[in-house]
DRENNUFI-645164 format. One record per residue: residue number from 1; residue in one letter; x, y, z of N, C-alpha, C in turn. Coordinates in pm, 1 decimal. Layout:
# DRENNUFI-645164
  num  residu      n_xx      n_yy      n_zz     ca_xx     ca_yy     ca_zz      c_xx      c_yy      c_zz
  NUM       a         X         Y         Z         X         Y         Z         X         Y         Z
...
END
This chain:
# DRENNUFI-645164
  num  residu      n_xx      n_yy      n_zz     ca_xx     ca_yy     ca_zz      c_xx      c_yy      c_zz
    1       m   11179.5   14984.8   11522.2   11318.8   14970.2   11596.5   11375.8   14845.1   11584.8
    2       s   11514.5   14858.1   11586.6   11553.9   14716.9   11582.4   11535.9   14617.9   11717.2
    3       e   11529.8   14491.2   11701.9   11493.1   14392.0   11790.8   11642.2   14339.0   11859.3
    4       i   11613.9   14371.9   11990.8   11741.7   14321.4   12083.1   11686.0   14226.1   12187.5
    5       i   11748.0   14115.6   12188.3   11742.1   13989.5   12296.0   11868.5   13943.8   12347.9
    6       a   11866.4   13932.5   12466.4   11972.5   13888.1   12559.6   12097.2   13986.8   12490.5
    7       g   12070.3   14112.4   12454.7   12191.0   14185.9   12419.9   12222.9   14168.1   12289.3
    8       i   12177.9   14097.6   12218.2   12206.7   14073.3   12063.9   12117.4   14142.3   11981.4
    9       r   12176.5   14225.9   11887.3   12086.9   14282.9   11781.6   12049.9   14196.0   11678.6
   10       v   11918.7   14176.3   11641.1   11871.8   14083.0   11521.8   11908.2   14169.2   11425.3
   11       p   11973.2   14140.8   11302.5   11973.8   14221.6   11192.9   11842.5   14255.7   11097.1
   12       d   11818.0   14383.3   11088.3   11705.2   14423.0   11007.5   11723.5   14480.5   10877.5
   13       s   11815.9   14436.3   10802.1   11833.2   14480.3   10661.8   11695.6   14418.4   10590.1
   14       a   11676.2   14475.5   10483.2   11550.7   14398.4   10393.7   11587.3   14278.3   10358.2
   15       m   11726.7   14219.8   10338.0   11743.3   14068.9   10318.7   11712.3   14016.4   10461.5
   16       a   11749.2   14040.0   10562.5   11726.4   13987.7   10691.8   11580.9   13975.9   10715.0
   17       k   11493.7   14079.5   10690.2   11363.0   14055.1   10723.5   11288.7   13985.0   10619.5
   18       a   11329.2   13952.7   10497.1   11260.5   13889.5   10383.8   11318.5   13722.7   10448.5
   19       a   11444.7   13695.4   10476.0   11472.4   13576.5   10520.0   11378.2   13532.3   10650.0
   20       t   11350.5   13617.6   10718.4   11273.7   13581.8   10850.7   11129.5   13551.1   10809.8
   21       q   11100.8   13638.6   10718.4   10964.5   13611.7   10692.6   10963.8   13471.7   10590.4
   22       l   11014.4   13442.9   10504.6   11046.7   13339.0   10461.8   11031.5   13192.2   10534.6
   23       v   11130.9   13227.4   10626.7   11130.9   13092.3   10712.9   11020.9   13092.4   10805.8
   24       r   10973.9   13185.1   10864.1   10821.9   13193.7   10931.0   10735.6   13133.2   10847.7
   25       d   10735.5   13149.3   10715.7   10633.4   13101.6   10646.1   10650.3   12963.6   10589.6
   26       t   10757.2   12896.6   10597.7   10796.7   12776.3   10552.6   10803.9   12680.1   10670.6
   27       e   10880.9   12714.6   10780.0   10893.0   12621.4   10899.3   10754.8   12622.6   10997.4
   28       d   10737.4   12513.2   11071.0   10669.5   12514.8   11165.4   10736.0   12618.0   11293.6
   29       d   10615.2   12589.9   11397.4   10697.2   12674.8   11526.5   10801.5   12604.5   11552.8
   30       l   10821.0   12481.0   11584.9   10915.0   12431.1   11663.3   11058.2   12462.4   11550.3
   31       l   11044.8   12447.8   11432.2   11190.7   12482.4   11369.0   11212.7   12630.2   11359.5
   32       y   11109.0   12706.8   11341.1   11129.2   12842.5   11335.3   11211.7   12920.6   11460.9
   33       n   11136.3   12843.6   11594.6   11195.3   12910.4   11708.5   11322.9   12849.5   11738.4
   34       h   11365.8   12738.7   11707.1   11496.3   12688.3   11717.0   11598.6   12734.1   11627.8
   35       s   11573.2   12790.0   11506.1   11638.0   12859.0   11438.5   11682.3   12982.4   11474.2
   36       r   11585.2   13041.2   11521.2   11590.5   13186.5   11595.2   11700.0   13179.7   11722.7
   37       r   11679.1   13071.8   11802.8   11757.7   13057.2   11910.6   11903.8   13013.4   11857.0
   38       v   11915.5   12946.0   11769.7   12041.2   12901.9   11711.2   12143.3   13062.8   11683.3
   39       f   12066.7   13131.4   11609.3   12143.2   13267.6   11604.5   12173.7   13308.5   11725.6
   40       f   12099.2   13365.3   11808.7   12125.4   13404.2   11942.5   12237.8   13321.3   12019.7
   41       w   12216.7   13200.6   12028.9   12333.9   13111.9   12104.4   12473.7   13125.1   12017.4
   42       g   12471.2   13135.6   11894.5   12589.2   13170.1   11810.4   12672.5   13313.5   11840.2
   43       a   12562.8   13394.4   11831.6   12608.3   13541.4   11852.5   12665.7   13538.1   11997.7
   44       l   12601.9   13486.2   12089.9   12644.9   13507.5   12229.6   12798.0   13441.9   12245.7
   45       t   12793.4   13307.9   12170.5   12931.1   13241.4   12181.1   13024.4   13334.4   12086.7
   46       g   12995.4   13403.4   12012.3   13077.2   13492.5   11912.5   13147.6   13601.2   12025.4
   47       e   13026.1   13666.1   12083.1   13066.4   13763.7   12180.7   13179.0   13698.6   12278.5
   48       r   13134.9   13603.3   12373.2   13218.1   13559.7   12472.4   13367.1   13514.5   12412.6
   49       r   13373.5   13462.3   12306.6   13492.9   13407.7   12259.6   13581.2   13546.1   12202.2
   50       g   13519.3   13659.3   12180.0   13587.6   13776.1   12120.7   13602.3   13742.9   11971.0
   51       l   13520.0   13690.6   11896.9   13529.4   13661.5   11768.8   13450.0   13781.2   11697.7
   52       k   13531.2   13819.0   11587.5   13464.2   13920.1   11506.1   13406.6   13854.7   11371.2
   53       y   13262.5   13852.9   11403.8   13182.3   13778.7   11312.2   13092.6   13873.6   11242.8
   54       d   13030.4   13849.0   11126.2   12920.4   13923.0   11062.4   12777.9   13894.1   11099.7
   55       s   12729.6   13944.1   11192.4   12590.6   13903.4   11244.7   12487.3   13888.2   11142.1
   56       e   12501.1   13936.7   11028.5   12368.9   13901.5   10901.5   12422.8   13777.8   10857.0
   57       l   12515.8   13760.2   10815.8   12583.7   13601.4   10779.0   12540.4   13530.7   10871.5
   58       l   12565.9   13519.0   10999.6   12541.9   13444.4   11096.2   12393.7   13436.5   11108.9
   59       y   12317.7   13515.3   11099.5   12153.6   13521.2   11088.4   12140.5   13439.5   10976.3
   60       m   12189.4   13452.4   10852.0   12143.2   13385.1   10745.7   12161.1   13224.4   10755.2
   61       g   12281.2   13176.9   10799.3   12311.2   13061.3   10821.3   12223.0   13007.6   10949.2
   62       a   12187.1   13058.5   11043.6   12089.5   12985.3   11147.7   11965.9   12988.2   11075.8
   63       m   11888.8   13081.5   11049.1   11758.5   13086.0   10985.3   11751.5   12981.2   10863.0
   64       f   11847.3   12954.6   10786.1   11821.7   12858.7   10676.0   11878.0   12710.8   10708.9
   65       h   11942.7   12700.3   10833.5   12007.8   12570.6   10852.3   11892.3   12443.5   10855.7
   66       d   11790.5   12457.1   10896.9   11704.2   12322.7   10885.3   11589.7   12343.3   10783.2
   67       m   11626.8   12438.9   10669.3   11514.0   12438.0   10564.9   11507.3   12319.4   10482.9
   68       g   11621.2   12245.5   10479.1   11622.2   12122.4   10411.7   11511.6   11994.3   10453.6
   69       l   11469.0   12029.1   10596.5   11386.7   11938.5   10657.7   11234.2   11943.9   10624.8
   70       t   11232.3   12055.9   10563.5   11076.8   12101.3   10509.3   11043.0   12062.6   10373.5
   71       e   10932.1   12008.3   10342.5   10911.7   11937.6   10221.1   10923.9   12023.7   10129.4
   72       h   10902.9   12168.8   10125.3   10947.3   12238.5    9977.1   11073.2   12270.3    9959.6
   73       y   11175.8   12239.2   10032.7   11300.0   12265.8   10028.9   11402.9   12121.8   10021.4
   74       s   11336.3   12014.0   10046.0   11379.1   11867.7   10051.0   11392.9   11827.8    9926.4
   75       s   11531.5   11784.3    9892.0   11536.1   11721.6    9767.0   11521.0   11542.9    9781.3
   76       p   11513.4   11461.5    9665.5   11499.2   11328.1    9690.9   11636.3   11270.2    9736.4
   77       d   11732.8   11307.7    9730.7   11864.8   11245.5    9717.2   11972.6   11311.0    9784.2
   78       l   11961.4   11438.3    9817.3   12084.3   11507.5    9893.6   12053.0   11503.8   10046.7
   79       r   12173.0   11513.7   10121.8   12145.4   11516.6   10253.7   12080.9   11658.5   10308.0
   80       f   12007.4   11658.9   10404.3   11923.3   11767.2   10416.8   11976.8   11871.2   10451.0
   81       e   12122.5   11874.2   10500.4   12191.6   11999.8   10528.9   12231.2   12079.3   10408.1
   82       v   12277.5   11976.0   10302.1   12309.6   12038.7   10155.5   12162.3   12105.2   10104.9
   83       d   12030.5   12050.0   10135.8   11925.9   12132.9   10063.6   11915.6   12238.3   10139.3
   84       g   11922.0   12250.8   10258.3   11911.9   12394.6   10329.2   12027.4   12471.1   10293.4
   85       a   12147.8   12428.6   10290.8   12256.0   12525.6   10193.3   12214.7   12582.9   10099.5
   86       n   12178.3   12500.1   10010.2   12133.8   12550.5    9864.2   12044.7   12647.7    9855.0
   87       a   11921.2   12629.1    9950.5   11820.0   12724.6    9945.2   11861.9   12849.3    9993.8
   88       a   11970.7   12852.9   10095.0   12029.1   12973.7   10140.4   12105.5   13077.0   10030.3
   89       r   12194.5   12961.5    9948.1   12280.9   13015.0    9857.5   12206.4   13075.1    9753.2
   90       d   12060.0   13008.2    9715.4   11983.9   13088.3    9614.4   11942.5   13210.6    9649.1
   91       f   11912.7   13197.9    9789.0   11828.2   13329.0    9827.4   11929.5   13456.7    9843.4
   92       l   12072.6   13407.5    9886.8   12166.2   13526.5    9903.9   12196.5   13577.8    9751.7
   93       k   12207.9   13502.7    9687.8   12238.1   13509.3    9520.8   12137.2   13637.6    9473.1
   94       s   12035.1   13611.7    9511.6   11901.3   13687.8    9472.1   11930.0   13854.9    9542.8
   95       y   12009.0   13853.8    9639.6   12045.1   13968.7    9700.3   12175.5   14044.9    9673.9
   96       g   12230.7   13952.7    9579.7   12357.4   14013.9    9529.0   12474.9   13996.8    9625.5
   97       v   12459.5   13900.9    9727.4   12551.2   13878.4    9827.1   12688.5   13825.4    9755.0
   98       p   12822.3   13892.7    9828.1   12930.3   13846.4    9766.5   12945.9   13696.5    9751.4
   99       e   13031.5   13610.1    9665.6   13036.4   13483.0    9665.5   13114.6   13451.9    9768.4
  100       r   13212.5   13501.1    9830.8   13298.7   13452.7    9940.0   13186.7   13428.8   10058.2
  101       d   13110.2   13550.6   10098.7   13010.1   13524.2   10183.5   12905.5   13407.0   10197.4
  102       i   12863.6   13405.4   10064.9   12765.9   13299.4   10026.3   12813.3   13153.3   10046.2
  103       e   12968.9   13150.1   10016.4   13015.3   13043.3   10044.4   13011.8   13003.8   10198.2
  104       d   13073.1   13084.4   10274.1   13065.8   13075.8   10416.8   12931.7   13021.0   10465.9
  105       v   12816.7   13091.1   10438.2   12688.8   13049.6   10467.0   12662.9   12905.6   10409.2
  106       w   12678.1   12876.8   10304.4   12651.5   12757.6   10238.2   12717.6   12646.5   10346.7
  107       t   12847.0   12682.6   10367.1   12931.2   12577.0   10420.3   12879.7   12576.2   10580.5
  108       a   12825.7   12672.8   10643.6   12808.8   12668.1   10768.0   12696.6   12588.8   10810.2
  109       i   12585.2   12572.3   10703.8   12480.0   12510.8   10691.3   12519.8   12361.9   10646.8
  110       a   12587.4   12340.9   10566.7   12619.8   12200.0   10498.7   12684.7   12130.8   10622.3
  111       l   12783.2   12191.0   10696.8   12849.9   12137.3   10811.0   12815.5   12126.2   10964.2
  112       h   12670.2   12182.2   10966.4   12633.7   12206.2   11112.2   12615.4   12080.9   11197.0
  113       t   12610.1   11949.0   11124.6   12576.0   11833.1   11183.9   12705.8   11748.1   11198.7
  114       t   12846.0   11822.6   11172.0   12969.6   11747.8   11149.5   13038.7   11776.4   11255.9
  115       p   13040.6   11735.9   11360.7   13129.3   11794.3   11484.3   13265.7   11759.8   11478.2
  116       g   13337.7   11863.1   11529.6   13480.8   11852.3   11535.2   13554.4   11915.2   11402.6
  117       v   13476.0   11986.9   11313.3   13519.7   12039.8   11209.2   13483.3   12202.4   11199.7
  118       p   13360.4   12238.7   11205.3   13334.1   12374.2   11183.2   13394.0   12486.8   11290.5
  119       e   13434.8   12414.9   11422.8   13483.4   12513.7   11496.9   13644.1   12561.3   11457.4
  120       h   13699.6   12497.4   11375.8   13828.6   12546.4   11343.5   13827.1   12627.0   11222.9
  121       m   13708.4   12647.8   11168.3   13673.7   12739.8   11044.7   13658.7   12902.9   11078.9
  122       r   13619.9   12951.6   10978.8   13562.8   13110.9   10991.3   13465.8   13103.2   11075.6
  123       p   13437.9   13235.6   11142.9   13336.1   13255.7   11228.4   13206.8   13223.6   11187.9
  124       t   13151.6   13225.0   11093.5   12992.3   13230.4   11050.9   12976.0   13076.5   11057.7
  125       i   13079.6   12998.4   10997.1   13078.9   12832.8   11023.2   13084.0   12809.5   11158.9
  126       a   13183.8   12849.3   11219.6   13207.3   12794.2   11337.0   13080.5   12849.2   11446.7
  127       l   13054.0   12946.3   11430.7   12908.1   12994.1   11512.6   12783.4   12934.7   11503.7
  128       v   12751.7   12909.2   11370.0   12643.4   12820.6   11327.7   12629.2   12719.5   11420.4
  129       t   12718.2   12615.1   11394.9   12739.2   12489.9   11476.1   12728.2   12514.0   11594.6
  130       a   12800.6   12613.1   11661.3   12792.4   12629.5   11811.9   12656.2   12666.6   11860.9
  131       g   12591.4   12737.4   11792.5   12449.4   12745.4   11817.3   12357.1   12659.6   11823.1
  132       v   12380.4   12565.0   11709.9   12303.6   12445.5   11694.1   12329.5   12313.4   11814.8
  133       e   12468.3   12341.0   11845.7   12506.0   12233.3   11927.5   12451.8   12272.6   12096.6
  134       m   12454.6   12398.7   12093.9   12392.9   12452.4   12233.7   12246.3   12399.9   12259.1
  135       d   12165.1   12440.1   12107.1   12026.3   12449.7   12148.3   11971.0   12284.4   12120.0
  136       v   12022.8   12188.2   12060.2   11985.3   12060.1   12047.9   12054.6   11967.4   12138.4
  137       l   12192.7   11992.4   12149.2   12273.2   11906.7   12259.0   12316.5   11956.6   12404.1
  138       g   12266.0   12088.3   12386.0   12302.7   12143.1   12554.1   12471.6   12167.1   12541.3
  139       i   12549.7   12152.0   12439.0   12685.8   12182.7   12468.7   12718.7   12319.8   12519.5
  140       a   12793.4   12336.3   12609.3   12828.1   12455.6   12654.3   12720.5   12525.7   12747.8
  141       y   12620.9   12469.3   12763.6   12487.8   12516.4   12829.3   12543.0   12614.6   12946.6
  142       d   12650.3   12578.8   13026.1   12665.4   12640.4   13142.5   12786.3   12767.2   13116.9
  143       d   12795.2   12787.9   13004.4   12868.9   12910.1   12971.6   12779.0   13001.9   12912.6
  144       f   12640.9   12993.8   12924.1   12572.7   13104.5   12905.1   12483.3   13129.7   13031.0
  145       s   12493.4   13262.2   13063.1   12417.3   13304.1   13164.1   12260.7   13253.9   13174.2
  146       h   12234.1   13242.7   13295.4   12081.2   13238.9   13323.2   11999.4   13312.3   13277.5
  147       e   12041.5   13445.2   13273.5   11968.6   13552.9   13220.4   11953.6   13564.0   13041.7
  148       h   12064.1   13509.8   13000.9   12062.5   13514.9   12861.7   11982.3   13392.1   12832.6
  149       r   11989.8   13289.4   12883.9   11911.8   13180.5   12856.1   11760.1   13216.9   12870.2
  150       h   11738.2   13275.0   12975.7   11574.6   13323.4   12997.3   11534.1   13397.4   12903.8
  151       d   11597.9   13507.7   12859.1   11557.1   13599.2   12795.2   11540.8   13542.7   12623.3
  152       v   11648.7   13456.1   12595.4   11628.6   13411.1   12453.9   11489.7   13320.3   12449.0
  153       c   11477.1   13227.2   12552.0   11363.6   13107.8   12562.5   11230.8   13192.6   12585.2
  154       a   11236.7   13334.7   12643.3   11119.1   13376.0   12656.9   11083.9   13431.1   12547.4
  155       c   11135.2   13472.4   12436.6   11112.4   13542.1   12324.5   11085.1   13415.3   12197.1
  156       h   11173.9   13295.8   12229.2   11134.0   13194.9   12140.6   11157.5   13068.3   12206.6
  157       p   11023.0   13026.5   12262.3   11012.5   12908.1   12367.8   11071.6   12779.5   12291.2
  158       r   11122.2   12696.2   12382.2   11146.0   12542.2   12360.3   11013.7   12488.8   12409.3
  159       e   10968.4   12403.2   12312.6   10838.4   12350.8   12337.2   10875.1   12243.3   12468.6
  160       a   10763.6   12220.4   12539.9   10790.8   12143.7   12645.2   10848.9   11973.0   12615.0
  161       n   10825.5   11953.5   12463.1   10881.7   11806.5   12435.4   10985.6   11836.7   12316.1
  162       f   11055.8   11937.9   12326.9   11143.2   11991.4   12238.7   11233.1   11867.9   12189.8
  163       k   11272.1   11795.0   12285.2   11374.1   11720.9   12253.3   11336.5   11617.7   12177.4
  164       e   11251.0   11540.2   12203.1   11149.5   11440.7   12115.0   11112.2   11524.7   11996.2
  165       g   11068.1   11647.6   12003.8   11021.3   11696.2   11873.8   11131.8   11725.8   11777.6
  166       i   11219.2   11768.2   11808.8   11335.3   11790.6   11716.0   11389.3   11660.0   11658.5
  167       i   11391.8   11541.4   11715.4   11443.2   11417.0   11681.1   11328.6   11372.9   11580.2
  168       d   11181.5   11388.5   11601.3   11084.0   11370.7   11509.7   11079.0   11424.7   11357.3
  169       h   11123.7   11559.7   11399.5   11139.0   11649.9   11282.8   11278.0   11606.2   11184.5
  170       f   11371.0   11561.1   11224.9   11479.7   11504.9   11182.7   11452.8   11380.6   11108.3
  171       a   11369.5   11285.8   11161.1   11335.2   11166.0   11095.5   11234.4   11192.8   10996.2
  172       q   11142.1   11283.1   11006.7   11045.9   11319.3   10904.7   11101.3   11366.3   10801.3
  173       g   11228.7   11443.4   10815.3   11314.6   11491.3   10699.2   11371.4   11408.5   10615.3
  174       i   11429.0   11300.0   10673.8   11540.6   11226.0   10616.8   11492.6   11046.8   10575.4
  175       i   11362.9   11031.5   10637.9   11331.1   10906.1   10639.2   11327.0   10819.8   10488.8
  176       k   11278.9   10911.1   10411.7   11263.2   10855.3   10251.2   11380.7   10851.5   10183.3
  177       k   11492.1   10918.2   10249.3   11646.2   10908.3   10193.1   11729.0   10852.4   10284.6
  178       p   11747.3   10757.3   10326.7   11815.7   10687.2   10437.8   11986.2   10681.7   10402.6
  179       l   11995.9   10676.9   10278.6   12139.2   10648.9   10224.9   12208.0   10781.3   10243.5
  180       t   12128.6   10904.2   10285.9   12212.7   11016.8   10311.7   12265.4   11034.8   10446.4
  181       t   12233.4   10923.9   10543.3   12284.1   10924.9   10667.6   12411.0   10852.1   10696.6
  182       f   12442.0   10803.9   10564.3   12587.6   10732.8   10578.4   12695.0   10838.9   10617.4
  183       g   12763.2   10783.6   10756.7   12885.8   10870.8   10760.7   12825.7   11006.2   10858.9
  184       n   12722.1   11021.2   10901.1   12666.3   11136.3   10994.8   12583.6   11080.9   11093.5
  185       v   12541.7   11184.3   11167.0   12466.9   11172.5   11327.2   12354.8   11128.8   11283.8
  186       k   12289.4   11158.3   11161.7   12136.2   11120.0   11139.1   12117.3   10974.7   11095.5
  187       a   12216.4   10898.1   11096.9   12203.4   10763.3   11099.0   12143.6   10735.0   11244.8
  188       d   12192.9   10795.9   11390.2   12119.0   10783.2   11497.7   11973.4   10792.8   11513.4
  189       v   11933.8   10868.4   11425.8   11789.7   10942.6   11416.0   11702.4   10823.4   11356.8
  190       l   11740.8   10758.1   11232.9   11664.4   10640.6   11215.4   11672.2   10527.1   11267.1
  191       a   11793.8   10499.3   11349.2   11826.9   10389.4   11423.0   11691.8   10399.4   11532.4
  192       l   11677.3   10518.3   11582.6   11591.4   10515.7   11682.7   11428.2   10502.4   11625.3
  193       k   11427.2   10567.5   11514.5   11270.4   10583.8   11473.6   11235.0   10514.7   11357.5
  194       d   11310.8   10424.4   11291.0   11262.4   10340.3   11183.1   11303.8   10214.5   11210.8
  195       p   11224.0   10124.8   11252.1   11263.2    9982.4   11283.3   11306.6    9917.4   11149.6
  196       t   11310.8    9970.2   11028.2   11350.4    9877.2   10882.9   11494.9    9941.8   10850.8
  197       y   11531.2   10039.5   10929.1   11670.3   10107.9   10872.5   11771.8   10008.0   10920.6
  198       r   11854.4    9979.0   10814.4   11987.5    9923.9   10835.4   12124.3   10023.0   10824.3
  199       r   12207.0   10024.5   10929.3   12297.3   10106.3   10878.9   12384.9   10067.6   10786.4
  200       l   12485.3   10165.7   10695.8   12567.8   10112.9   10616.1   12691.4   10105.9   10703.4
  201       n   12770.0   10024.5   10672.7   12897.4   10022.9   10743.9   13034.1   10027.9   10668.1
  202       f   13090.7   10137.1   10718.4   13230.3   10169.7   10658.1   13309.9   10060.6   10618.5
  203       c   13338.4    9985.2   10713.7   13435.0    9899.9   10704.8   13388.9    9798.5   10594.8
  204       s   13277.5    9749.6   10604.5   13206.2    9663.8   10501.3   13205.2    9708.2   10364.5
  205       i   13202.2    9843.1   10344.5   13203.1    9888.9   10199.1   13332.7    9864.6   10166.4
  206       i   13444.3    9910.6   10232.0   13596.1    9896.5   10211.0   13610.8    9777.6   10163.9
  207       l   13585.7    9667.8   10251.6   13613.3    9499.0   10244.9   13526.1    9458.3   10115.2
  208       g   13422.0    9520.0   10096.6   13317.6    9458.9    9979.8   13339.1    9535.4    9848.8
  209       s   13428.1    9619.5    9855.8   13460.0    9698.1    9713.6   13504.4    9610.1    9627.8
  210       t   13518.1    9649.1    9494.7   13575.8    9599.9    9370.7   13723.3    9574.1    9364.7
  211       w   13765.1    9647.8    9452.5   13931.5    9643.7    9448.0   13969.4    9510.4    9499.9
  212       p   14098.8    9458.5    9436.2   14138.4    9311.4    9451.9   14222.4    9314.2    9587.4
  213       g   14243.0    9424.2    9634.7   14312.4    9404.6    9750.9   14345.4    9533.4    9806.9
END
């Protein structure tokens, strides 16, 4: 039988089941439960906004969005968001998903920590970010009913120290490649967690470039 939580049906195709198992086997409980919650918050946002979205593509974006934080999928020099997007792309290609759909999932994951842009894009892209922002930042928290919040968290609990825990996971995933934080919110993570970290400054780079003027 299909799994339904907070009125949202979890995709149950062979591809969705395989993705669930892959993420379950790769991520720890904190990231796995977070990824599942992101799907429900994104889907509930889509329902509330009356968006026509592809539930399976949204599920893929949600489930793979933090895979770049895991040791297996982390590259030495790419942003973790791109690592996760690349993992999703390879997985979707293996199931013969159309290129346009793969592009939407890739973009959804790659941009999920870039506020102010995804919300203006196609539903898969917009809703992955909406789900992430709800679960991590509490954005639009009060737009979700108490019942929906309870139902989702009852099935995929937030750990008692989730706020600190997710920051720690971000730090562990990027601390060896600090240059990937330039111009994005993960610079805040290393500023908090790594006493040796020094932010790159956009204006300093402009003024110090080899251009004569």
